[in-house]
SENURO-737438 format. One record per residue (C-alpha): residue number from 1; residue in three letters; chain; x, y, z. Coordinates in steps of 0.05 Angstrom, whole numbers, plus 5000, padded with zeros to 4 digits. Example, Ala and Ser with C-alpha at 12.3 -4.5 7.8 and 13.67 -1.06 7.14 Angstrom:
BEGIN
k,r,c,u,v,w
1,ALA,A,5246,4910,5156 $
2,SER,A,5273,4979,5143 $
***
This chain:
BEGIN
k,r,c,u,v,w
1,MET,A,8036,8192,8050 $
2,SER,A,7989,8152,8005 $
3,PHE,A,7993,8188,7938 $
4,PHE,A,8046,8184,7885 $
5,THR,A,8047,8215,7816 $
6,ASP,A,8046,8171,7755 $
7,ASP,A,8117,8194,7737 $
8,TYR,A,8143,8173,7806 $
9,ILE,A,8108,8105,7801 $
10,GLU,A,8138,8094,7732 $
11,GLN,A,8207,8113,7758 $
12,VAL,A,8202,8063,7815 $
13,ARG,A,8175,8008,7769 $
14,ASN,A,8232,8019,7719 $
15,ALA,A,8285,8017,7774 $
16,ASN,A,8263,7947,7799 $
17,ASP,A,8278,7890,7751 $
18,ILE,A,8224,7838,7760 $
19,VAL,A,8270,7778,7750 $
20,GLU,A,8318,7803,7805 $
21,LEU,A,8260,7819,7852 $
22,ILE,A,8224,7753,7845 $
23,GLY,A,8290,7716,7844 $
24,GLU,A,8300,7738,7916 $
25,HIS,A,8238,7697,7935 $
26,VAL,A,8232,7643,7882 $
27,GLN,A,8286,7599,7852 $
28,LEU,A,8283,7615,7778 $
29,ARG,A,8316,7582,7719 $
30,ARG,A,8318,7607,7647 $
31,SER,A,8268,7575,7600 $
32,GLY,A,8273,7606,7530 $
33,ARG,A,8261,7681,7536 $
34,ASN,A,8230,7675,7605 $
35,PHE,A,8247,7648,7674 $
36,LEU,A,8209,7591,7706 $
37,GLY,A,8198,7571,7779 $
38,LEU,A,8150,7542,7830 $
39,CYS,A,8091,7590,7840 $
40,PRO,A,8094,7625,7908 $
41,PHE,A,8018,7634,7907 $
42,HIS,A,7995,7561,7905 $
43,ALA,A,8025,7493,7922 $
44,GLU,A,8054,7457,7862 $
45,LYS,A,8108,7406,7846 $
46,THR,A,8118,7423,7772 $
47,PRO,A,8139,7496,7757 $
48,SER,A,8084,7536,7723 $
49,PHE,A,8104,7606,7747 $
50,SER,A,8136,7645,7690 $
51,VAL,A,8172,7712,7694 $
52,SER,A,8185,7754,7632 $
53,PRO,A,8244,7803,7632 $
54,GLU,A,8219,7833,7567 $
55,LYS,A,8148,7847,7590 $
56,GLN,A,8169,7859,7663 $
57,MET,A,8111,7818,7688 $
58,TYR,A,8097,7748,7716 $
59,TYR,A,8042,7698,7700 $
60,CYS,A,8024,7631,7732 $
61,PHE,A,7994,7580,7685 $
62,GLY,A,7967,7542,7745 $
63,CYS,A,7930,7592,7788 $
64,HIS,A,7933,7650,7738 $
65,ALA,A,7966,7698,7786 $
66,SER,A,7996,7755,7746 $
67,GLY,A,8023,7825,7751 $
68,THR,A,8083,7871,7756 $
69,VAL,A,8134,7884,7811 $
70,PHE,A,8081,7922,7849 $
71,ASN,A,8030,7865,7846 $
72,PHE,A,8083,7816,7869 $
73,VAL,A,8102,7856,7930 $
74,MET,A,8028,7870,7946 $
75,GLU,A,8012,7795,7942 $
76,THR,A,8072,7768,7979 $
77,ALA,A,8074,7820,8034 $
78,LYS,A,7999,7831,8037 $
79,ILE,A,8006,7906,8033 $
80,SER,A,7970,7962,7995 $
81,PHE,A,7992,7992,7929 $
82,PRO,A,8021,8056,7961 $
83,GLU,A,8060,8012,8011 $
84,ALA,A,8087,7971,7953 $
85,VAL,A,8110,8034,7918 $
86,ARG,A,8146,8057,7981 $
87,THR,A,8178,7988,7991 $
88,LEU,A,8205,7985,7921 $
89,ALA,A,8227,8058,7922 $
90,MET,A,8269,8043,7984 $
91,ARG,A,8296,7980,7951 $
92,ALA,A,8320,8021,7891 $
93,ASN,A,8346,8079,7935 $
94,ILE,A,8296,8127,7905 $
95,PRO,A,8279,8183,7954 $
96,LEU,A,8206,8186,7975 $
97,PRO,A,8169,8250,7959 $
98,GLU,A,8175,8298,8018 $
99,ALA,A,8101,8308,8021 $
100,ALA,A,8042,8278,7985 $
101,PRO,A,8012,8330,7938 $
102,LYS,A,7941,8348,7949 $
103,SER,A,7893,8311,7903 $
104,LYS,A,7872,8375,7868 $
105,GLU,A,7944,8395,7856 $
106,ALA,A,7960,8326,7830 $
107,GLN,A,7899,8327,7784 $
108,ALA,A,7920,8395,7758 $
109,LYS,A,7991,8370,7745 $
110,GLN,A,7965,8309,7709 $
111,LYS,A,7918,8352,7668 $
112,GLU,A,7975,8397,7649 $
113,ARG,A,8018,8338,7626 $
114,GLN,A,7961,8313,7583 $
115,LEU,A,7957,8382,7552 $
116,LEU,A,8032,8382,7538 $
117,TYR,A,8026,8314,7503 $
118,ARG,A,7969,8341,7460 $
119,VAL,A,8008,8404,7442 $
120,ASN,A,8069,8363,7423 $
121,GLN,A,8025,8320,7379 $
122,TRP,A,7995,8381,7346 $
123,ALA,A,8065,8409,7334 $
124,ALA,A,8087,8343,7303 $
125,GLU,A,8028,8345,7255 $
126,TYR,A,8044,8418,7238 $
127,PHE,A,8117,8403,7222 $
128,HIS,A,8098,8340,7183 $
129,ASN,A,8049,8379,7140 $
130,GLN,A,8101,8433,7128 $
131,LEU,A,8147,8381,7098 $
132,ARG,A,8098,8374,7040 $
133,GLN,A,8100,8448,7024 $
134,PRO,A,8141,8478,6966 $
135,GLU,A,8188,8515,7013 $
136,ALA,A,8209,8447,7044 $
137,LYS,A,8239,8423,6978 $
138,GLU,A,8310,8427,7006 $
139,ALA,A,8290,8384,7066 $
140,ARG,A,8257,8332,7021 $
141,GLU,A,8319,8330,6976 $
142,TYR,A,8363,8322,7038 $
143,LEU,A,8322,8262,7060 $
144,ALA,A,8325,8232,6990 $
145,ARG,A,8401,8240,6990 $
146,ARG,A,8404,8205,7057 $
147,GLY,A,8362,8148,7028 $
148,ILE,A,8303,8160,7074 $
149,SER,A,8240,8136,7039 $
150,VAL,A,8172,8170,7039 $
151,ALA,A,8144,8110,7077 $
152,LEU,A,8193,8119,7134 $
153,VAL,A,8180,8195,7134 $
154,GLU,A,8106,8180,7143 $
155,LYS,A,8117,8127,7196 $
156,MET,A,8163,8170,7238 $
157,LYS,A,8125,8234,7224 $
158,LEU,A,8187,8271,7202 $
159,GLY,A,8175,8345,7189 $
160,TYR,A,8202,8413,7172 $
161,ALA,A,8205,8478,7210 $
162,PRO,A,8200,8533,7158 $
163,ASP,A,8249,8591,7156 $
164,GLY,A,8220,8651,7193 $
165,TRP,A,8211,8675,7264 $
166,THR,A,8136,8667,7276 $
167,ASN,A,8109,8611,7232 $
168,LEU,A,8093,8564,7290 $
169,VAL,A,8068,8621,7333 $
170,ALA,A,8020,8642,7278 $
171,ALA,A,7996,8571,7266 $
172,ALA,A,7982,8563,7341 $
173,GLU,A,7942,8628,7342 $
174,ARG,A,7902,8605,7281 $
175,GLY,A,7889,8537,7312 $
176,ARG,A,7873,8567,7380 $
177,VAL,A,7930,8527,7411 $
178,PRO,A,7950,8557,7478 $
179,ILE,A,8017,8593,7478 $
180,ALA,A,8039,8575,7549 $
181,PRO,A,8049,8500,7535 $
182,LEU,A,8089,8516,7472 $
183,VAL,A,8136,8558,7516 $
184,LYS,A,8142,8504,7569 $
185,LEU,A,8159,8453,7515 $
186,GLY,A,8213,8499,7486 $
187,LEU,A,8180,8503,7417 $
188,ILE,A,8174,8578,7422 $
189,ALA,A,8206,8630,7466 $
190,PRO,A,8186,8700,7491 $
191,ARG,A,8217,8761,7458 $
192,GLN,A,8252,8812,7502 $
193,GLN,A,8193,8859,7492 $
194,ASP,A,8126,8833,7467 $
195,GLY,A,8108,8769,7431 $
196,TYR,A,8142,8703,7418 $
197,TYR,A,8188,8672,7365 $
198,ASP,A,8198,8602,7338 $
199,ARG,A,8257,8564,7368 $
200,PHE,A,8264,8517,7308 $
201,ARG,A,8274,8551,7241 $
202,ALA,A,8294,8522,7173 $
203,ARG,A,8307,8453,7203 $
204,LEU,A,8288,8382,7189 $
205,MET,A,8245,8362,7249 $
206,ILE,A,8249,8293,7281 $
207,PRO,A,8198,8277,7334 $
208,ILE,A,8227,8244,7397 $
209,ALA,A,8179,8196,7431 $
210,ASP,A,8181,8160,7497 $
211,GLU,A,8178,8084,7501 $
212,ARG,A,8102,8088,7500 $
213,GLY,A,8102,8125,7434 $
214,ARG,A,8082,8193,7462 $
215,ILE,A,8119,8252,7431 $
216,VAL,A,8158,8287,7485 $
217,ALA,A,8208,8330,7446 $
218,PHE,A,8238,8346,7378 $
219,GLY,A,8306,8344,7346 $
220,GLY,A,8320,8395,7291 $
221,ARG,A,8376,8388,7240 $
222,VAL,A,8401,8445,7197 $
223,LEU,A,8403,8436,7121 $
224,ASP,A,8465,8479,7110 $
225,HIS,A,8530,8487,7148 $
226,SER,A,8504,8533,7203 $
227,LEU,A,8512,8517,7276 $
228,PRO,A,8488,8484,7318 $
229,LYS,A,8481,8425,7270 $
230,TYR,A,8430,8392,7316 $
231,LEU,A,8383,8427,7363 $
232,ASN,A,8340,8388,7412 $
233,SER,A,8281,8412,7453 $
234,PRO,A,8303,8435,7522 $
235,GLU,A,8285,8389,7579 $
236,SER,A,8214,8396,7604 $
237,ALA,A,8162,8362,7647 $
238,LEU,A,8158,8310,7591 $
239,PHE,A,8230,8307,7566 $
240,ASP,A,8290,8281,7606 $
241,LYS,A,8341,8262,7553 $
242,GLY,A,8381,8220,7602 $
243,ARG,A,8322,8174,7613 $
244,LEU,A,8301,8164,7540 $
245,LEU,A,8328,8124,7482 $
246,PHE,A,8309,8150,7414 $
247,GLY,A,8267,8101,7374 $
248,LEU,A,8254,8051,7429 $
249,HIS,A,8178,8055,7417 $
250,TYR,A,8191,8031,7346 $
251,ALA,A,8250,7985,7358 $
252,ASN,A,8226,7946,7419 $
253,SER,A,8191,7890,7379 $
254,PHE,A,8252,7883,7334 $
255,ILE,A,8298,7880,7394 $
256,ARG,A,8258,7824,7424 $
257,LYS,A,8257,7786,7358 $
258,ALA,A,8333,7796,7347 $
259,GLY,A,8351,7781,7419 $
260,ASN,A,8396,7843,7422 $
261,ALA,A,8396,7918,7414 $
262,VAL,A,8444,7959,7373 $
263,LEU,A,8460,8025,7407 $
264,VAL,A,8482,8084,7364 $
265,GLU,A,8495,8157,7379 $
266,GLY,A,8447,8197,7336 $
267,TYR,A,8377,8194,7308 $
268,MET,A,8401,8197,7235 $
269,ASP,A,8440,8133,7248 $
270,CYS,A,8376,8103,7275 $
271,LEU,A,8334,8125,7216 $
272,SER,A,8385,8100,7166 $
273,ALA,A,8388,8031,7200 $
274,TRP,A,8312,8026,7200 $
275,GLN,A,8311,8046,7126 $
276,PHE,A,8358,7988,7111 $
277,GLY,A,8313,7939,7148 $
278,ILE,A,8353,7936,7213 $
279,GLY,A,8299,7951,7264 $
280,ASN,A,8333,7934,7330 $
281,VAL,A,8371,8000,7333 $
282,VAL,A,8362,8056,7385 $
283,ALA,A,8402,8120,7398 $
284,SER,A,8426,8155,7461 $
285,LEU,A,8407,8223,7431 $
286,GLY,A,8479,8242,7419 $
287,THR,A,8493,8249,7494 $
288,ALA,A,8536,8208,7541 $
289,LEU,A,8500,8144,7559 $
290,THR,A,8468,8145,7628 $
291,SER,A,8453,8090,7679 $
292,ALA,A,8378,8103,7670 $
293,GLN,A,8385,8089,7595 $
294,ALA,A,8424,8025,7609 $
295,ARG,A,8369,8001,7657 $
296,LEU,A,8317,8018,7605 $
297,LEU,A,8352,7974,7553 $
298,LYS,A,8357,7918,7604 $
299,ARG,A,8281,7914,7606 $
300,TYR,A,8280,7893,7533 $
301,THR,A,8343,7851,7523 $
302,ASN,A,8404,7823,7557 $
303,GLN,A,8451,7836,7499 $
304,VAL,A,8474,7902,7470 $
305,ILE,A,8520,7919,7412 $
306,LEU,A,8552,7988,7418 $
307,CYS,A,8561,8019,7349 $
308,TYR,A,8588,8089,7357 $
309,ASP,A,8626,8132,7307 $
310,ALA,A,8696,8110,7289 $
311,ASP,A,8727,8177,7308 $
312,GLY,A,8761,8193,7374 $
313,SER,A,8700,8221,7408 $
314,GLY,A,8658,8161,7387 $
315,ILE,A,8709,8113,7416 $
316,ARG,A,8713,8152,7481 $
317,ALA,A,8637,8152,7485 $
318,ALA,A,8637,8077,7475 $
319,LEU,A,8688,8067,7530 $
320,ARG,A,8648,8110,7578 $
321,GLY,A,8584,8072,7563 $
322,LEU,A,8613,8003,7573 $
323,ASP,A,8616,8005,7649 $
324,LEU,A,8545,8030,7655 $
325,LEU,A,8518,7975,7610 $
326,LEU,A,8558,7922,7647 $
327,LYS,A,8534,7947,7715 $
328,ALA,A,8462,7942,7689 $
329,GLY,A,8475,7868,7679 $
330,LEU,A,8479,7871,7603 $
331,GLN,A,8524,7829,7558 $
332,VAL,A,8560,7879,7514 $
333,ARG,A,8598,7875,7449 $
334,VAL,A,8629,7933,7411 $
335,ALA,A,8624,7941,7336 $
336,THR,A,8683,7973,7301 $
337,LEU,A,8669,8018,7241 $
338,PRO,A,8718,8037,7186 $
339,ASN,A,8758,8099,7203 $
340,GLY,A,8721,8164,7196 $
341,GLN,A,8652,8132,7188 $
342,ASP,A,8589,8131,7228 $
343,PRO,A,8535,8077,7220 $
344,ASP,A,8496,8119,7170 $
345,ASP,A,8558,8128,7126 $
346,CYS,A,8574,8054,7129 $
347,LEU,A,8503,8032,7112 $
348,ARG,A,8497,8079,7052 $
349,GLN,A,8565,8062,7024 $
350,LYS,A,8568,7987,7038 $
351,GLY,A,8495,7966,7047 $
352,ALA,A,8457,7926,7099 $
353,GLU,A,8488,7858,7084 $
354,TYR,A,8559,7885,7096 $
355,PHE,A,8538,7922,7158 $
356,LEU,A,8505,7861,7188 $
357,ARG,A,8560,7812,7168 $
358,GLU,A,8624,7853,7176 $
359,ILE,A,8604,7903,7230 $
360,LEU,A,8551,7875,7276 $
361,GLU,A,8567,7800,7272 $
362,LYS,A,8641,7814,7282 $
363,ALA,A,8629,7860,7342 $
364,GLN,A,8682,7846,7396 $
365,PRO,A,8670,7825,7467 $
366,VAL,A,8683,7882,7516 $
367,VAL,A,8752,7858,7540 $
368,ASP,A,8776,7848,7468 $
369,PHE,A,8755,7918,7450 $
370,GLN,A,8787,7948,7512 $
371,LEU,A,8852,7911,7498 $
372,ALA,A,8850,7935,7426 $
373,MET,A,8844,8007,7451 $
374,LEU,A,8902,7997,7499 $
375,ARG,A,8946,7971,7441 $
376,ARG,A,8936,8038,7406 $
377,GLU,A,8966,8075,7466 $
378,TYR,A,9033,8039,7470 $
379,ASP,A,9090,8023,7422 $
380,LEU,A,9092,7947,7425 $
381,ASN,A,9157,7946,7386 $
382,THR,A,9196,7971,7446 $
383,VAL,A,9210,7939,7514 $
384,GLU,A,9181,7999,7550 $
385,GLY,A,9117,7998,7509 $
386,LYS,A,9108,7923,7520 $
387,SER,A,9118,7932,7595 $
388,GLN,A,9068,7990,7600 $
389,PHE,A,9017,7952,7558 $
390,VAL,A,9023,7889,7601 $
391,ALA,A,9014,7930,7665 $
392,ALA,A,8953,7966,7637 $
393,ALA,A,8923,7902,7609 $
394,SER,A,8934,7865,7675 $
395,ALA,A,8897,7920,7712 $
396,LEU,A,8839,7910,7664 $
397,LEU,A,8840,7834,7668 $
398,ALA,A,8840,7836,7744 $
399,THR,A,8770,7864,7742 $
400,LEU,A,8743,7800,7710 $
401,ASP,A,8705,7752,7754 $
402,ASN,A,8721,7691,7712 $
403,GLU,A,8790,7661,7729 $
404,VAL,A,8792,7619,7665 $
405,ALA,A,8781,7682,7623 $
406,LYS,A,8837,7717,7660 $
407,ILE,A,8887,7662,7645 $
408,ALA,A,8864,7655,7572 $
409,TYR,A,8874,7730,7559 $
410,ALA,A,8941,7728,7594 $
411,GLN,A,8963,7671,7549 $
412,GLN,A,8939,7710,7488 $
413,ILE,A,8978,7772,7508 $
414,ALA,A,9041,7731,7522 $
415,TYR,A,9037,7698,7453 $
416,GLU,A,9024,7765,7418 $
417,LEU,A,9083,7800,7452 $
418,GLN,A,9129,7740,7449 $
419,VAL,A,9142,7743,7524 $
420,PRO,A,9139,7686,7575 $
421,GLU,A,9068,7671,7599 $
422,SER,A,9094,7670,7671 $
423,ALA,A,9115,7743,7664 $
424,VAL,A,9044,7765,7645 $
425,LEU,A,9014,7722,7701 $
426,ALA,A,9062,7753,7751 $
427,GLU,A,9040,7823,7731 $
428,LEU,A,8967,7801,7736 $
429,ALA,A,8979,7773,7806 $
430,LYS,A,9003,7842,7829 $
431,HIS,A,8932,7869,7821 $
432,GLY,A,8900,7816,7865 $
433,GLN,A,8826,7798,7861 $
434,ALA,A,8784,7856,7839 $
435,SER,A,8712,7854,7858 $
436,ARG,A,8650,7880,7823 $
437,PRO,A,8598,7887,7877 $
438,TYR,A,8528,7891,7849 $
439,LEU,A,8492,7903,7915 $
440,ARG,A,8418,7910,7919 $
441,ASP,A,8372,7922,7978 $
442,LYS,A,8332,7863,8001 $
443,LEU,A,8258,7864,8014 $
444,GLY,A,8269,7821,8075 $
445,ASN,A,8232,7757,8090 $
446,SER,A,8169,7755,8050 $
447,ARG,A,8109,7726,8083 $
448,ASN,A,8099,7668,8036 $
449,THR,A,8026,7662,8021 $
450,THR,A,7985,7610,7985 $
451,ARG,A,7933,7622,7934 $
452,SER,A,7885,7564,7924 $
453,VAL,A,7876,7540,7853 $
454,GLU,A,7803,7525,7868 $
455,HIS,A,7790,7600,7879 $
456,ALA,A,7817,7618,7810 $
457,THR,A,7763,7627,7758 $
458,VAL,A,7783,7596,7692 $
459,ALA,A,7733,7604,7637 $
460,GLN,A,7730,7542,7593 $
461,PRO,A,7720,7566,7522 $
462,ASP,A,7666,7537,7478 $
463,PRO,A,7702,7502,7420 $
464,ILE,A,7654,7534,7370 $
465,LEU,A,7679,7603,7390 $
466,ARG,A,7753,7586,7389 $
467,GLY,A,7766,7621,7323 $
468,TYR,A,7733,7684,7348 $
469,GLN,A,7771,7679,7414 $
470,ILE,A,7838,7676,7376 $
471,ALA,A,7818,7738,7336 $
472,GLU,A,7798,7773,7400 $
473,ASP,A,7864,7755,7434 $
474,LYS,A,7904,7781,7374 $
475,LEU,A,7865,7846,7370 $
476,LEU,A,7873,7861,7444 $
477,ASN,A,7947,7844,7441 $
478,LEU,A,7958,7892,7383 $
479,ILE,A,7920,7948,7418 $
480,ILE,A,7952,7939,7487 $
481,SER,A,8022,7933,7458 $
482,ASN,A,8010,7999,7420 $
483,GLN,A,8025,7967,7353 $
484,VAL,A,7963,7996,7321 $
485,GLU,A,7920,8058,7330 $
486,GLY,A,7876,8031,7385 $
487,ARG,A,7822,8083,7392 $
488,GLU,A,7789,8073,7324 $
489,LEU,A,7791,7997,7331 $
490,LEU,A,7763,7998,7401 $
491,LEU,A,7706,8044,7380 $
492,SER,A,7690,7999,7321 $
493,TRP,A,7692,7938,7365 $
494,GLN,A,7648,7969,7418 $
495,ALA,A,7597,7987,7365 $
496,LEU,A,7593,7913,7344 $
497,ASP,A,7574,7893,7415 $
498,ALA,A,7602,7823,7399 $
499,TYR,A,7651,7789,7447 $
500,ALA,A,7677,7718,7449 $
501,TYR,A,7699,7730,7521 $
502,PRO,A,7646,7761,7567 $
503,ALA,A,7700,7799,7606 $
504,ASP,A,7722,7835,7543 $
505,ARG,A,7660,7880,7541 $
506,GLU,A,7683,7914,7605 $
507,LEU,A,7756,7910,7584 $
508,VAL,A,7743,7948,7519 $
509,SER,A,7707,8003,7557 $
510,LEU,A,7765,8007,7606 $
511,LEU,A,7816,8011,7549 $
512,LEU,A,7778,8067,7516 $
513,LYS,A,7775,8106,7581 $
514,GLU,A,7850,8096,7591 $
515,LEU,A,7865,8120,7520 $
516,GLN,A,7823,8181,7531 $
517,GLU,A,7859,8199,7595 $
518,GLU,A,7931,8177,7579 $
519,GLN,A,7934,8180,7502 $
520,VAL,A,7974,8115,7501 $
521,LEU,A,7957,8048,7533 $
522,ASP,A,8002,8017,7586 $
523,GLY,A,7982,7946,7602 $
524,ARG,A,8026,7942,7664 $
525,ARG,A,7994,8005,7693 $
526,LEU,A,7925,7974,7683 $
527,LEU,A,7946,7909,7717 $
528,GLU,A,7967,7949,7777 $
529,ARG,A,7905,7993,7781 $
530,VAL,A,7846,7949,7762 $
531,ASP,A,7810,7916,7821 $
532,ASN,A,7767,7866,7782 $
533,PRO,A,7804,7798,7784 $
534,GLU,A,7767,7774,7722 $
535,ILE,A,7791,7834,7682 $
536,THR,A,7863,7831,7707 $
537,GLU,A,7867,7756,7692 $
538,ARG,A,7842,7768,7621 $
539,LEU,A,7889,7827,7612 $
540,ALA,A,7949,7786,7636 $
541,GLN,A,7930,7729,7588 $
542,VAL,A,7930,7777,7529 $
543,MET,A,7995,7812,7550 $
544,TRP,A,8031,7746,7559 $
545,THR,A,8019,7724,7487 $
546,GLU,A,8074,7735,7435 $
547,ASN,A,8071,7803,7402 $
548,ILE,A,8054,7803,7328 $
549,GLU,A,8107,7827,7279 $
550,LEU,A,8101,7903,7270 $
551,GLU,A,8098,7899,7194 $
552,LYS,A,8037,7855,7198 $
553,ALA,A,8002,7892,7254 $
554,ALA,A,7952,7935,7215 $
555,VAL,A,7931,7878,7168 $
556,VAL,A,7922,7829,7226 $
557,ALA,A,7882,7880,7265 $
558,ARG,A,7833,7891,7207 $
559,ASP,A,7827,7816,7196 $
560,CYS,A,7811,7805,7270 $
561,LEU,A,7758,7860,7268 $
562,ASP,A,7727,7828,7206 $
563,LYS,A,7725,7762,7244 $
564,LEU,A,7689,7795,7301 $
565,LYS,A,7639,7827,7253 $
566,HIS,A,7624,7757,7230 $
567,LEU,A,7613,7737,7303 $
568,ALA,A,7565,7796,7313 $
569,ILE,A,7524,7774,7252 $
570,ASN,A,7522,7702,7277 $
571,GLN,A,7500,7725,7346 $
572,SER,A,7446,7769,7315 $
573,ILE,A,7422,7710,7272 $
574,ALA,A,7418,7666,7333 $
575,ALA,A,7379,7719,7371 $
576,VAL,A,7328,7728,7314 $
577,GLN,A,7320,7653,7306 $
578,GLU,A,7305,7647,7381 $
579,LYS,A,7253,7703,7375 $
580,LEU,A,7222,7667,7316 $
581,ARG,A,7217,7603,7356 $
582,LEU,A,7178,7638,7411 $
583,GLU,A,7137,7689,7369 $
584,LYS,A,7065,7670,7352 $
585,ASP,A,7040,7735,7320 $
586,SER,A,7042,7729,7244 $
587,ASP,A,7060,7802,7231 $
588,GLU,A,7117,7800,7281 $
589,ARG,A,7142,7735,7250 $
590,LYS,A,7140,7766,7181 $
591,GLN,A,7185,7824,7205 $
592,LEU,A,7232,7775,7240 $
593,LEU,A,7237,7732,7177 $
594,GLN,A,7254,7794,7136 $
595,GLN,A,7307,7813,7188 $
596,LEU,A,7335,7743,7187 $
597,GLN,A,7339,7743,7111 $
598,GLU,A,7379,7809,7113 $
599,LEU,A,7427,7780,7164 $
600,LEU,A,7437,7716,7124 $
601,GLU,A,7452,7759,7062 $
602,MET,A,7504,7798,7103 $
603,GLN,A,7534,7733,7128 $
604,LYS,A,7537,7706,7056 $
605,GLY,A,7570,7770,7033 $
606,MET,A,7625,7764,7086 $
607,ARG,A,7644,7695,7060 $
608,HIS,A,7664,7723,6992 $
***
């Protein structure tokens, strides 16, 4: 079995946290956002090997080894990529495919997925355009009442499904969009007899994207009091709601900047938070939180604030989600909203400053929240109520690993109930030592290998080109991190034929090919698949740099491209000057001088 689908590979990659994996082989200590240790690939006394939990990759500043969990296993165990996939699948208890699909079948499946992505993108554009039409007035007024700006509507491509049974079907027929993918995606459905009908009608349409920004489904909200209030796309080859977090493709940079993620229930809560400038918010799509969603969050942050609705169902959902988040290794706090409110209500009534200061900053640690919920269940004014509360609280405290925390909480409960501390401690002792086993499979003894520094190729940049190199680094980082529309910039850059780094000529072509095939770039996927060490080293350097703030991305991208246009002109001037130095023919020299004059005028124009 040597072939795995891209979906299977991504599932295995997401299930293996890189810090945990490498920590089984290398002693790591936290250093800022990353972890630092001695490089396993070359001999060193001062740690230069860095592991990023956010980017889920490693990079050595000494020998320039880099990669993902797959690269690490391939290097340390000296095995192939398929063998590394199998090793990590077994480590994460993910069943191996029963049989490797034939290459033609796999290619057909991949081609179908690409078609589904394109059809979803077409549908998103269709719904977005419909929102501008006169019949969408009610939808626009609804968004205005909810405080959603035109700018956010445009950024998130919000749309409208017009009332009627065949609007989308007719649009697909006019645009020669195939019907079969629309059926598979749940956008239309077959009639009992002939023809098809639209599944979403008279609804505000909210595109649901995966973490790479590809549209995989839609959420539709009614504009009246009809039911169901919210209607999501059915699950499909692209959409598994238990493995997605709404808005993660937008929020991930804000999460990294804030150092935490705020988890809400619905997409309107998300949109409202973003509108108020709180970008580190994602939603669980209104469903019960899953372990896959918790692991997904762990890849971007170690800290999560749960901010669910203040009603009974919201509190129950928060309690269910706590254990999953804790088991994923996340530090969790719970934000308490005023009775009867959801985050959207609170933001619109109280504003962002109140929400940040009084709700998020005052979020309770998990145990405090759980104890607060227990207090609601018992009458603490009676002996029986106090006894039942202490018993329930002791069972909760027994699950804590920290003995000091247990004692501190026991003292707090004793003071609150005005009972002897020894009585609470005695109740706690009845429950013994509870354990929280977080077992993981081991890879076994890795064959520790060395990678000589002298074999690493480190290009020493020419100081004159440093400004252009910085621009090139920024542009690549923006494109690879999907913060800007990469295709147009890559095509413009390729046309310039000007590169501060020689390796970037080939890298730009590779990125264009990847965009054409996959629609969205995934730097980690490229690190795992590219065989050219020079390209992978360059790619890792770019990916390791700090991401540029999302609000500045488009402006920075254009500035970088302008800088590289300047480089192209300078290179052209140098080439013409060299030809002039060697050319003896007067007519040829005249043409070269004219060409040089035009280039100098262009250079002069760029300075102003």
